[in-house]
C-alpha positions in Angstrom: -10.1 -5.6 -8.2 -6.6 -5.1 -9.3 -7.9 -3.7 -12.4 -9.7 -1.0 -10.4 -6.5 -0.6 -8.0 -4.8 -0.1 -11.4 -6.9 2.3 -12.5 -7.0 4.2 -9.2 -3.0 4.1 -9.2 -2.6 5.5 -12.9 -5.3 7.9 -13.2 -3.9 11.0 -15.2 -5.0 13.4 -12.5 -4.2 11.7 -9.0 -5.7 13.2 -6.2 -3.3 15.1 -3.4 -4.0 12.4 -0.9 -5.0 8.6 -1.5 -5.6 5.8 1.4 -5.4 2.0 0.3 -7.1 0.0 3.3 -6.3 -3.6 2.8 -5.8 -3.6 -1.0 -4.7 -6.8 -1.0 -8.1 -8.5 -0.2 -8.8 -10.9 -2.5 -6.0 -10.8 -4.9 -3.8 -13.6 -5.7 -0.3 -13.6 -4.1 1.5 -13.0 -7.2 -0.1 -9.8 -8.2 1.2 -8.3 -4.6 4.8 -7.6 -5.9 3.1 -5.6 -9.4 0.9 -4.1 -6.9 3.6 -2.5 -4.8 5.3 -1.1 -7.5 2.2 0.3 -8.7 1.9 1.9 -5.4 5.6 3.1 -5.5 5.0 4.6 -8.7 1.3 6.5 -7.6 3.2 7.7 -4.6 5.8 9.9 -6.7 2.5 12.1 -7.4 0.4 11.9 -4.5 0.5 11.3 -0.9 -0.6 7.8 -0.4 -1.1 5.8 2.8 -1.5 1.9 2.7 -2.9 0.2 5.5 -2.3 -4.0 5.4 -1.7 -6.8 7.1 -0.3 -9.2 4.3 3.4 -9.5 4.6 3.9 -10.1 0.9 2.7 -6.7 0.4 4.2 -5.2 3.2 7.8 -6.9 2.3 7.3 -5.8 -1.0 6.7 -2.5 -0.2 9.5 -2.1 1.9 11.6 -2.7 -0.4 10.7 0.2 -2.6 13.3 2.6 -2.2 11.0 5.7 -1.0 8.8 3.5 1.1 8.5 4.7 4.8 7.2 1.5 6.8 5.0 2.3 9.9 4.3 -1.1 12.2 1.8 -0.4 14.7 1.4 -3.0 17.5 -1.2 -3.5 20.1 -0.1 -3.5 23.8 -2.7 -4.0 26.9 -5.7 -2.2 24.4 -3.4 0.3 23.2 -2.4 1.1 19.4 1.4 2.0 19.4 3.9 2.8 17.0 6.3 -0.1 17.1 
């Protein structure tokens, strides 16, 4: 799975927009920081959105200078920007 994500993020012709939904699924926790660096690097060439529940990946991405974190929370059955 990590190799597939790496291939997608390092493609020489990136798409204009890329969404990664829970890319941390089935990955060893030690791979989250390297994955965050790959995501940050790919985001220089394409608009990239990452959806994650993994604190390790979220923290690693948040430490990247150009990362814009948007946290969502559910209140009374409604999803809101925290």
